[in-house]
All heavy atoms as an XYZ file, in Angstrom:
793
protein
N      38.876      5.090    -47.982
C      37.711      5.245    -47.148
C      36.572      4.359    -47.605
O      35.456      4.537    -47.173
C      37.251      6.704    -47.163
C      37.972      7.553    -46.178
S      37.113      9.070    -45.863
C      37.952     10.144    -46.983
N      36.793      3.472    -48.491
C      35.734      2.590    -48.935
C      34.889      3.170    -50.046
O      33.890      2.599    -50.435
N      35.268      4.325    -50.537
C      34.527      4.938    -51.628
C      35.227      4.532    -52.914
O      36.368      4.890    -53.152
C      34.505      6.478    -51.491
C      33.853      6.876    -50.171
C      33.787      7.099    -52.669
C      33.961      8.350    -49.855
N      34.529      3.761    -53.742
C      35.143      3.255    -54.968
C      34.474      3.876    -56.183
O      33.261      4.034    -56.229
C      35.012      1.733    -55.031
C      35.753      1.028    -53.916
C      35.580     -0.452    -54.002
C      36.300     -1.108    -52.831
N      36.133     -2.525    -52.819
N      35.266      4.187    -57.191
C      34.768      4.710    -58.454
C      33.794      5.865    -58.257
O      32.794      5.978    -58.950
C      34.088      3.600    -59.279
C      35.041      2.460    -59.573
O      36.239      2.746    -59.795
O      34.602      1.307    -59.572
N      34.075      6.708    -57.290
C      33.210      7.838    -57.005
C      33.934      9.114    -57.393
O      35.086      9.314    -57.011
C      32.850      7.861    -55.510
C      31.944      8.965    -55.032
C      30.532      8.778    -55.633
C      31.842      8.932    -53.523
N      33.266      9.938    -58.165
C      33.826     11.233    -58.504
C      33.730     12.138    -57.278
O      32.663     12.295    -56.695
C      33.050     11.852    -59.668
C      33.272     11.160    -60.990
C      34.664     11.414    -61.563
O      35.194     12.538    -61.405
O      35.224     10.486    -62.151
N      34.838     12.714    -56.890
C      34.857     13.635    -55.761
C      34.687     15.043    -56.320
O      35.455     15.477    -57.176
C      36.179     13.523    -54.976
C      36.398     12.109    -54.445
C      36.228     14.535    -53.852
C      35.426     11.674    -53.391
N      33.694     15.748    -55.800
C      33.452     17.119    -56.252
C      34.475     18.057    -55.603
O      35.145     17.698    -54.629
C      32.035     17.551    -55.892
O      31.909     17.692    -54.485
N      34.578     19.235    -56.114
C      35.524     20.219    -55.585
C      35.222     20.528    -54.106
O      36.144     20.544    -53.285
C      35.497     21.486    -56.443
C      36.525     22.505    -56.043
C      37.928     22.020    -56.307
C      38.945     23.107    -56.008
N      40.288     22.583    -55.884
N      33.936     20.766    -53.735
C      33.660     21.010    -52.307
C      34.041     19.824    -51.414
O      34.544     20.017    -50.305
C      32.152     21.262    -52.266
C      31.810     21.724    -53.639
C      32.753     20.988    -54.553
N      33.810     18.602    -51.907
C      34.186     17.425    -51.129
C      35.701     17.329    -50.996
O      36.227     16.991    -49.933
C      33.620     16.165    -51.766
C      32.114     16.060    -51.679
C      31.544     14.944    -52.520
O      32.142     14.507    -53.493
N      30.360     14.479    -52.150
N      36.397     17.646    -52.063
C      37.863     17.640    -52.032
C      38.376     18.662    -51.024
O      39.324     18.397    -50.272
C      38.410     17.948    -53.428
C      39.909     17.861    -53.528
C      40.420     18.150    -54.935
O      39.649     18.058    -55.909
O      41.617     18.464    -55.044
N      37.724     19.819    -50.970
C      38.129     20.853    -50.021
C      37.906     20.392    -48.579
O      38.728     20.676    -47.699
C      37.377     22.149    -50.303
C      37.830     22.813    -51.591
C      36.942     23.967    -52.048
O      35.903     24.242    -51.394
O      37.283     24.590    -53.068
N      36.805     19.672    -48.346
C      36.569     19.132    -47.006
C      37.633     18.107    -46.639
O      38.167     18.128    -45.522
C      35.178     18.496    -46.922
C      33.995     19.460    -46.882
C      32.675     18.706    -46.947
C      34.050     20.342    -45.646
N      37.945     17.212    -47.572
C      38.995     16.217    -47.325
C      40.318     16.899    -47.003
O      41.031     16.490    -46.071
C      39.153     15.296    -48.526
C      38.046     14.261    -48.719
C      38.135     13.638    -50.112
C      38.116     13.191    -47.652
N      40.657     17.938    -47.761
C      41.900     18.681    -47.499
C      41.893     19.291    -46.102
O      42.899     19.249    -45.394
C      42.103     19.782    -48.546
C      42.545     19.247    -49.895
O      42.970     18.075    -49.967
O      42.461     20.004    -50.893
N      40.740     19.852    -45.694
C      40.632     20.455    -44.359
C      40.863     19.391    -43.286
O      41.637     19.614    -42.345
C      39.257     21.106    -44.180
C      39.047     21.701    -42.787
C      37.737     22.443    -42.656
C      36.582     21.504    -42.504
N      35.319     22.207    -42.122
N      40.210     18.246    -43.437
C      40.318     17.193    -42.426
C      41.742     16.647    -42.328
O      42.243     16.403    -41.244
C      39.376     16.041    -42.731
C      37.933     16.417    -42.873
C      37.293     17.509    -42.331
C      36.939     15.712    -43.612
N      35.977     17.507    -42.703
C      35.719     16.425    -43.480
C      36.943     14.546    -44.373
C      34.534     16.000    -44.074
C      35.771     14.132    -44.961
C      34.575     14.850    -44.814
N      42.382     16.478    -43.489
C      43.711     15.856    -43.521
C      44.821     16.854    -43.232
O      45.707     16.589    -42.411
C      43.948     15.168    -44.885
C      42.953     14.006    -45.062
C      45.382     14.689    -45.016
C      42.876     13.466    -46.483
N      44.787     18.007    -43.885
C      45.914     18.942    -43.797
C      45.740     20.011    -42.727
O      46.718     20.372    -42.067
C      46.174     19.587    -45.158
C      46.506     18.553    -46.214
C      45.648     18.315    -47.286
C      47.659     17.780    -46.125
C      45.937     17.350    -48.245
C      47.960     16.811    -47.066
C      47.092     16.605    -48.129
O      47.381     15.636    -49.059
N      44.531     20.518    -42.533
C      44.331     21.544    -41.513
C      44.141     20.921    -40.136
O      44.803     21.302    -39.179
C      43.115     22.420    -41.850
C      43.296     23.223    -43.131
O      44.449     23.355    -43.600
O      42.284     23.702    -43.673
N      43.218     19.955    -40.046
C      42.945     19.316    -38.763
C      43.957     18.224    -38.423
O      44.062     17.799    -37.293
C      41.550     18.705    -38.756
C      40.408     19.702    -38.760
C      39.103     19.255    -38.804
C      40.618     21.078    -38.703
C      38.032     20.137    -38.799
C      39.565     21.962    -38.710
C      38.264     21.492    -38.756
O      37.211     22.359    -38.759
N      44.675     17.742    -39.440
C      45.685     16.687    -39.261
C      45.072     15.395    -38.707
O      45.688     14.676    -37.925
C      46.823     17.147    -38.357
C      47.438     18.475    -38.724
C      48.763     18.314    -39.364
C      49.476     19.631    -39.593
N      49.114     20.293    -40.799
N      43.835     15.103    -39.125
C      43.176     13.868    -38.699
C      43.727     12.686    -39.480
O      43.998     12.776    -40.667
C      41.668     13.944    -38.900
C      40.935     14.739    -37.851
C      39.813     15.471    -38.184
C      41.335     14.739    -36.524
C      39.116     16.187    -37.227
C      40.649     15.451    -35.557
C      39.531     16.181    -35.918
N      43.839     11.567    -38.788
C      44.304     10.334    -39.424
C      43.169      9.727    -40.239
O      41.993     10.064    -40.054
C      44.733      9.331    -38.346
O      43.604      8.932    -37.587
N      43.541      8.805    -41.114
C      42.535      8.076    -41.886
C      41.552      7.371    -40.964
O      40.345      7.335    -41.229
C      43.191      7.036    -42.804
C      43.929      7.653    -43.982
O      43.793      8.866    -44.201
O      44.626      6.903    -44.685
N      42.066      6.815    -39.858
C      41.190      6.063    -38.958
C      40.131      6.967    -38.311
O      38.991      6.549    -38.117
C      41.991      5.290    -37.903
C      42.696      6.127    -36.888
C      43.482      5.306    -35.874
O      43.585      4.080    -36.016
O      43.995      5.930    -34.931
N      40.489      8.213    -37.995
C      39.510      9.131    -37.427
C      38.454      9.520    -38.456
O      37.260      9.571    -38.137
C      40.209     10.395    -36.908
C      40.197     10.580    -35.403
C      40.885      9.456    -34.703
C      40.756     11.901    -35.026
N      38.881      9.779    -39.674
C      37.948     10.131    -40.745
C      37.022      8.948    -41.028
O      35.809      9.118    -41.184
C      38.704     10.591    -42.002
C      39.476     11.887    -41.694
C      37.745     10.795    -43.170
C      40.477     12.293    -42.754
N      37.587      7.748    -41.044
C      36.761      6.550    -41.253
C      35.743      6.377    -40.128
O      34.601      5.983    -40.368
C      37.650      5.302    -41.360
C      38.409      5.208    -42.652
C      39.309      3.979    -42.648
C      40.180      3.922    -43.869
N      41.096      2.763    -43.844
N      36.154      6.659    -38.902
C      35.237      6.540    -37.766
C      34.096      7.547    -37.897
O      32.935      7.221    -37.623
C      35.980      6.740    -36.443
C      35.117      6.613    -35.214
C      34.503      5.232    -35.018
O      34.901      4.258    -35.686
O      33.589      5.128    -34.177
N      34.404      8.761    -38.321
C      33.351      9.758    -38.538
C      32.401      9.291    -39.640
O      31.176      9.464    -39.522
C      33.961     11.109    -38.888
N      32.938      8.694    -40.687
C      32.103      8.149    -41.767
C      31.239      7.004    -41.254
O      30.051      6.911    -41.588
C      32.968      7.674    -42.927
S      33.768      9.003    -43.840
N      31.813      6.153    -40.411
C      31.065      5.033    -39.841
C      29.900      5.542    -38.994
O      28.775      5.053    -39.097
C      31.991      4.160    -38.987
C      31.355      2.856    -38.522
C      32.178      2.160    -37.453
N      32.229      2.918    -36.211
C      31.203      3.029    -35.337
N      30.067      2.454    -35.598
N      31.340      3.720    -34.234
N      30.163      6.555    -38.187
C      29.116      7.147    -37.350
C      28.030      7.764    -38.222
O      26.834      7.598    -37.955
C      29.725      8.189    -36.387
C      30.575      7.479    -35.334
C      28.635      9.042    -35.741
C      31.438      8.402    -34.504
N      28.439      8.445    -39.272
C      27.491      9.056    -40.205
C      26.561      7.998    -40.796
O      25.339      8.157    -40.790
C      28.251      9.798    -41.306
S      27.213     10.520    -42.581
N      27.139      6.921    -41.299
C      26.340      5.857    -41.913
C      25.423      5.208    -40.877
O      24.254      4.916    -41.161
C      27.240      4.804    -42.593
C      26.454      3.574    -42.990
C      27.942      5.416    -43.798
N      25.930      5.019    -39.673
C      25.123      4.413    -38.608
C      23.908      5.285    -38.288
O      22.824      4.771    -38.037
C      25.986      4.232    -37.357
C      25.294      3.548    -36.213
C      26.240      3.354    -35.048
C      25.535      2.698    -33.874
N      26.419      2.586    -32.717
N      24.083      6.597    -38.329
C      22.996      7.500    -37.954
C      22.020      7.789    -39.094
O      20.823      7.892    -38.853
C      23.571      8.817    -37.434
C      24.275      8.649    -36.103
C      24.797      9.954    -35.578
N      25.526      9.766    -34.336
C      26.327     10.690    -33.807
N      26.488     11.848    -34.401
N      26.951     10.439    -32.685
N      22.542      7.958    -40.323
C      21.641      8.369    -41.416
C      21.658      7.419    -42.617
O      21.061      7.716    -43.647
C      21.918      9.821    -41.873
C      23.315      9.963    -42.493
C      21.730     10.791    -40.719
C      23.551     11.307    -43.157
N      22.360      6.315    -42.483
C      22.379      5.263    -43.512
C      22.974      5.689    -44.849
O      22.617      5.120    -45.889
C      20.976      4.684    -43.735
C      20.463      3.972    -42.514
O      21.211      3.262    -41.850
N      19.210      4.171    -42.198
N      23.842      6.662    -44.849
C      24.547      7.070    -46.062
C      25.747      7.929    -45.688
O      25.825      8.438    -44.586
C      23.632      7.851    -47.005
C      23.203      9.203    -46.465
C      22.311      9.991    -47.408
O      21.939      9.464    -48.464
O      21.998     11.136    -47.083
N      26.669      8.057    -46.644
C      27.789      8.978    -46.459
C      27.326     10.352    -46.910
O      26.881     10.528    -48.036
C      29.022      8.555    -47.288
C      29.639      7.275    -46.742
C      30.072      9.658    -47.325
C      30.366      7.432    -45.434
N      27.418     11.301    -46.001
C      27.072     12.677    -46.307
C      28.241     13.531    -45.829
O      28.514     13.597    -44.629
C      25.775     13.053    -45.588
C      25.369     14.484    -45.828
O      26.084     15.407    -45.467
N      24.209     14.651    -46.436
N      28.941     14.144    -46.766
C      30.156     14.879    -46.419
C      29.882     15.996    -45.420
O      30.699     16.265    -44.539
C      30.827     15.430    -47.679
C      31.784     14.466    -48.327
C      31.342     13.331    -48.977
C      33.154     14.689    -48.282
C      32.219     12.439    -49.570
C      34.054     13.812    -48.867
C      33.585     12.687    -49.509
N      28.744     16.663    -45.517
C      28.432     17.736    -44.574
C      28.211     17.190    -43.173
O      28.612     17.813    -42.183
C      27.209     18.527    -45.048
C      27.529     19.345    -46.282
O      28.635     19.820    -46.461
N      26.546     19.498    -47.142
N      27.588     16.036    -43.081
C      27.378     15.403    -41.781
C      28.724     14.978    -41.186
O      28.989     15.220    -40.004
C      26.450     14.199    -41.940
C      25.801     13.741    -40.661
C      24.487     14.075    -40.367
C      26.499     12.957    -39.743
C      23.876     13.635    -39.200
C      25.897     12.524    -38.572
C      24.589     12.867    -38.304
O      24.001     12.446    -37.142
N      29.555     14.354    -41.998
C      30.890     13.948    -41.544
C      31.686     15.180    -41.126
O      32.370     15.178    -40.108
C      31.636     13.148    -42.632
C      33.078     12.870    -42.228
C      30.909     11.840    -42.941
N      31.560     16.259    -41.888
C      32.261     17.498    -41.561
C      31.812     18.033    -40.203
O      32.641     18.495    -39.411
C      32.029     18.543    -42.658
C      32.882     19.782    -42.471
O      34.110     19.644    -42.231
O      32.333     20.893    -42.564
N      30.520     17.957    -39.917
C      30.017     18.429    -38.621
C      30.618     17.606    -37.482
O      31.010     18.161    -36.444
C      28.497     18.364    -38.597
N      30.695     16.296    -37.668
C      31.301     15.420    -36.661
C      32.764     15.807    -36.450
O      33.221     16.001    -35.319
C      31.200     13.937    -37.075
C      29.743     13.468    -37.077
C      32.056     13.051    -36.158
C      29.528     12.105    -37.733
N      33.494     15.937    -37.552
C      34.929     16.239    -37.456
C      35.181     17.650    -36.928
O      36.151     17.874    -36.189
C      35.605     16.010    -38.803
C      35.639     14.536    -39.247
C      36.157     14.417    -40.673
C      36.487     13.698    -38.303
N      34.322     18.598    -37.266
C      34.457     19.951    -36.708
C      34.298     19.914    -35.192
O      35.044     20.584    -34.463
C      33.419     20.903    -37.314
C      33.765     21.328    -38.720
O      34.919     21.353    -39.126
N      32.739     21.669    -39.481
N      33.329     19.136    -34.725
C      33.100     18.995    -33.288
C      34.316     18.368    -32.615
O      34.766     18.839    -31.566
C      31.848     18.155    -33.040
C      31.528     18.039    -31.567
O      31.301     19.088    -30.918
O      31.503     16.901    -31.049
N      34.848     17.317    -33.219
C      36.030     16.672    -32.646
C      37.214     17.625    -32.623
O      37.942     17.683    -31.631
C      36.382     15.405    -33.423
C      35.387     14.298    -33.267
C      34.325     14.256    -32.418
C      35.368     13.070    -33.983
N      33.643     13.074    -32.569
C      34.251     12.326    -33.521
C      36.166     12.526    -34.980
C      33.934     11.069    -34.019
C      35.855     11.270    -35.473
C      34.742     10.546    -35.005
N      37.392     18.366    -33.686
C      38.508     19.321    -33.748
C      38.353     20.386    -32.655
O      39.312     20.699    -31.942
C      38.573     19.959    -35.136
C      39.678     20.938    -35.301
N      41.006     20.560    -35.356
C      39.667     22.279    -35.422
C      41.757     21.630    -35.506
N      40.976     22.688    -35.541
N      37.142     20.915    -32.517
C      36.859     21.948    -31.519
C      37.120     21.430    -30.111
O      37.563     22.170    -29.239
C      35.403     22.400    -31.663
C      34.985     23.512    -30.723
C      33.552     23.916    -30.959
C      32.696     23.076    -30.030
N      31.277     23.365    -30.105
N      36.867     20.135    -29.883
C      37.032     19.535    -28.562
C      38.340     18.767    -28.399
O      38.485     17.979    -27.453
C      35.839     18.624    -28.269
C      34.575     19.418    -28.056
O      34.477     20.179    -27.103
N      33.615     19.285    -28.953
N      39.275     18.999    -29.316
C      40.602     18.369    -29.254
C      40.533     16.847    -29.220
O      41.331     16.185    -28.550
C      41.413     18.885    -28.060
C      41.685     20.360    -28.170
O      42.101     20.849    -29.212
N      41.435     21.089    -27.099
N      39.588     16.284    -29.946
C      39.477     14.835    -30.072
C      40.321     14.430    -31.274
O      40.006     14.778    -32.399
C      38.006     14.405    -30.292
C      37.104     14.940    -29.185
C      37.898     12.899    -30.446
C      37.381     14.413    -27.807
N      41.421     13.728    -31.010
C      42.339     13.404    -32.103
C      42.791     11.935    -32.099
O      43.787     11.578    -32.700
C      43.553     14.327    -32.076
C      44.297     14.269    -30.752
O      43.933     13.457    -29.876
O      45.248     15.052    -30.584
N      42.027     11.100    -31.389
C      42.352      9.675    -31.376
C      41.080      8.872    -31.137
O      40.093      9.398    -30.605
C      43.374      9.355    -30.282
O      42.768      9.466    -29.008
N      41.126      7.608    -31.513
C      39.978      6.735    -31.283
C      39.703      6.566    -29.786
O      38.546      6.463    -29.370
C      40.191      5.375    -31.948
C      40.196      5.379    -33.481
C      40.461      3.979    -34.019
C      38.892      5.922    -34.038
N      40.753      6.545    -28.968
C      40.570      6.437    -27.517
C      39.793      7.634    -26.977
O      38.904      7.476    -26.140
C      41.911      6.337    -26.795
C      42.559      4.979    -26.948
O      41.831      3.994    -27.233
O      43.789      4.889    -26.789
N      40.119      8.829    -27.451
C      39.398     10.020    -27.001
C      37.944      9.994    -27.466
O      37.054     10.453    -26.747
C      40.091     11.291    -27.495
C      41.383     11.590    -26.775
C      41.997     12.889    -27.257
C      43.287     13.199    -26.536
N      43.888     14.476    -27.024
N      37.701      9.442    -28.654
C      36.323      9.308    -29.142
C      35.549      8.376    -28.222
O      34.413      8.672    -27.830
C      36.293      8.781    -30.596
C      36.864      9.822    -31.547
C      34.870      8.414    -31.005
C      37.149      9.287    -32.936
N      36.160      7.246    -27.854
C      35.494      6.290    -26.958
C      35.194      6.923    -25.606
O      34.104      6.744    -25.057
C      36.359      5.045    -26.778
C      36.406      4.163    -27.995
C      37.343      2.992    -27.810
C      37.501      2.232    -29.118
N      38.517      1.204    -29.062
N      36.151      7.679    -25.056
C      35.931      8.351    -23.774
C      34.826      9.394    -23.884
O      33.983      9.506    -22.993
C      37.220      9.000    -23.267
C      38.225      7.983    -22.779
O      37.859      6.875    -22.396
N      39.489      8.339    -22.810
N      34.824     10.152    -24.964
C      33.806     11.169    -25.177
C      32.432     10.511    -25.271
O      31.464     10.970    -24.667
C      34.091     11.970    -26.453
C      33.049     13.029    -26.769
S      33.279     13.802    -28.374
C      32.813     12.453    -29.457
N      32.355      9.404    -25.994
C      31.093      8.686    -26.160
C      30.607      8.157    -24.814
O      29.431      8.262    -24.483
C      31.265      7.535    -27.173
O      31.724      8.086    -28.410
C      29.974      6.801    -27.404
N      31.524      7.601    -24.030
C      31.184      7.098    -22.695
C      30.637      8.219    -21.815
O      29.626      8.061    -21.138
C      32.433      6.500    -22.035
C      32.348      5.024    -21.765
C      33.490      4.577    -20.893
C      34.568      3.959    -21.752
N      35.704      3.446    -21.000
N      31.322      9.369    -21.843
C      30.896     10.503    -21.029
C      29.526     11.011    -21.447
O      28.699     11.353    -20.604
C      31.924     11.642    -21.093
C      33.194     11.299    -20.349
O      33.196     10.452    -19.458
N      34.289     11.933    -20.722
N      29.272     11.054    -22.757
C      27.958     11.502    -23.233
C      26.874     10.530    -22.794
O      25.786     10.940    -22.397
C      27.955     11.666    -24.756
C      28.636     12.930    -25.216
C      28.499     13.138    -26.703
C      29.171     14.435    -27.110
N      29.056     14.692    -28.543
N      27.153      9.225    -22.858
C      26.179      8.227    -22.424
C      25.903      8.378    -20.931
O      24.755      8.253    -20.490
C      26.669      6.819    -22.749
C      26.556      6.462    -24.217
C      27.050      5.061    -24.487
C      26.959      4.752    -25.984
N      27.491      3.440    -26.317
N      26.945      8.650    -20.136
C      26.755      8.859    -18.702
C      25.900     10.087    -18.434
O      25.009     10.059    -17.582
C      28.105      9.005    -17.990
C      28.898      7.734    -17.760
C      30.280      8.062    -17.190
C      28.163      6.794    -16.828
N      26.152     11.161    -19.183
C      25.359     12.382    -19.018
C      23.900     12.126    -19.364
O      22.999     12.589    -18.663
C      25.923     13.507    -19.880
C      27.227     14.057    -19.374
C      27.833     15.078    -20.331
O      27.436     15.196    -21.478
N      28.815     15.817    -19.844
N      23.657     11.389    -20.433
C      22.286     11.066    -20.834
C      21.618     10.217    -19.761
O      20.471     10.475    -19.391
C      22.271     10.362    -22.214
C      22.666     11.353    -23.308
C      20.912      9.758    -22.502
C      22.960     10.717    -24.659
N      22.346      9.230    -19.228
C      21.796      8.379    -18.171
C      21.465      9.195    -16.930
O      20.403      9.033    -16.331
C      22.785      7.271    -17.805
O      22.916      6.367    -18.860
N      22.375     10.082    -16.535
C      22.131     10.928    -15.370
C      20.906     11.807    -15.604
O      20.075     11.974    -14.707
C      23.354     11.802    -15.074
C      24.504     11.056    -14.457
C      25.679     11.985    -14.238
C      26.897     11.245    -13.743
N      28.062     12.136    -13.603
N      20.792     12.361    -16.798
C      19.650     13.210    -17.119
C      18.349     12.417    -17.035
O      17.343     12.905    -16.506
C      19.823     13.828    -18.508
C      18.680     14.693    -18.922
N      18.411     15.888    -18.313
C      17.729     14.523    -19.874
C      17.338     16.425    -18.858
N      16.906     15.614    -19.816
N      18.358     11.183    -17.551
C      17.157     10.341    -17.491
C      16.786     10.034    -16.049
O      15.612     10.049    -15.685
C      17.382      9.042    -18.273
C      17.338      9.218    -19.767
C      17.565      7.893    -20.474
C      17.531      8.058    -21.982
N      17.791      6.795    -22.679
N      17.772      9.745    -15.211
C      17.516      9.445    -13.802
C      16.930     10.666    -13.104
O      15.930     10.569    -12.387
C      18.804      8.958    -13.096
C      19.199      7.579    -13.623
C      18.621      8.939    -11.574
C      20.584      7.135    -13.212
N      17.531     11.823    -13.334
C      17.037     13.058    -12.713
C      15.616     13.349    -13.179
O      14.744     13.693    -12.381
C      17.983     14.237    -13.022
C      19.306     14.043    -12.261
C      17.336     15.570    -12.639
C      20.410     14.989    -12.682
N      15.345     13.168    -14.463
C      13.996     13.390    -14.990
C      12.996     12.453    -14.346
O      11.885     12.856    -13.985
C      13.981     13.203    -16.509
O      14.793     14.158    -17.135
N      13.380     11.188    -14.194
C      12.497     10.196    -13.569
C      12.221     10.576    -12.122
O      11.073     10.524    -11.663
C      13.128      8.793    -13.647
O      13.377      8.476    -15.018
C      12.233      7.747    -13.021
N      13.247     10.987    -11.390
C      13.089     11.387     -9.996
C      12.144     12.587     -9.906
O      11.254     12.630     -9.046
C      14.455     11.693     -9.343
C      14.281     12.390     -7.999
C      15.273     10.429     -9.193
N      12.283     13.538    -10.801
C      11.429     14.725    -10.796
C       9.973     14.349    -11.047
O       9.074     14.863    -10.403
C      11.912     15.747    -11.825
C      13.303     16.284    -11.547
S      13.469     17.074     -9.945
C      12.533     18.549    -10.224
N       9.750     13.431    -11.985
C       8.389     12.981    -12.275
C       7.789     12.279    -11.053
O       6.642     12.517    -10.677
C       8.361     12.062    -13.523
C       7.022     11.358    -13.659
C       8.693     12.858    -14.773
N       8.576     11.411    -10.424
C       8.110     10.694     -9.230
C       7.766     11.698     -8.127
O       6.725     11.587     -7.472
C       9.161      9.656     -8.761
C       8.806      9.114     -7.389
C       9.291      8.548     -9.775
N       8.605     12.684     -7.911
C       8.359     13.698     -6.884
C       7.067     14.447     -7.170
O       6.266     14.694     -6.275
C       9.517     14.704     -6.819
C      10.678     14.236     -6.043
C      11.685     15.350     -5.901
N      12.845     14.899     -5.188
C      13.982     15.570     -5.112
N      14.084     16.738     -5.731
N      14.999     15.098     -4.451
N       6.885     14.854     -8.436
C       5.672     15.582     -8.815
C       4.428     14.759     -8.563
O       3.397     15.288     -8.161
C       5.745     16.006    -10.284
C       6.721     17.119    -10.551
C       6.857     17.443    -12.032
O       6.079     16.918    -12.859
O       7.759     18.225    -12.372
N       4.522     13.466     -8.798
C       3.369     12.587     -8.634
C       3.082     12.256     -7.173
O       1.988     11.803     -6.848
C       3.550     11.297     -9.442
C       3.477     11.542    -10.929
O       2.832     12.477    -11.390
N       4.137     10.708    -11.698
N       4.061     12.451     -6.304
C       3.858     12.131     -4.885
C       3.521     13.371     -4.073
O       3.178     13.266     -2.906
C       5.085     11.440     -4.288
O       6.229     12.285     -4.428
C       5.317     10.101     -4.934
N       3.634     14.511     -4.657
C       3.359     15.767     -3.907
C       1.891     16.094     -3.976
O       1.137     15.868     -4.787
C       4.205     16.933     -4.473
C       5.670     16.663     -4.210
C       3.773     18.229     -3.835
C       6.603     17.705     -4.729
């Protein structure tokens, strides 16, 4: 995962075991969660990565393709929400 010469604590080891053995996530999925974590908070934080992976597990996201589709859908929802908000503001200002 790109972590070199780093001591893994027992809680971190337990999280890794959960992701690999319980959730059956591939290395590529775990790496993607780590990449997202670093992109958002500029560091690897096991609890943050765990939250991402818990969400994916809960939503049956088990491949990079599903992550891309989920991301696309979230962006569409955000765009729709922004459009609806803009329309509401325009309506309020014209009434």
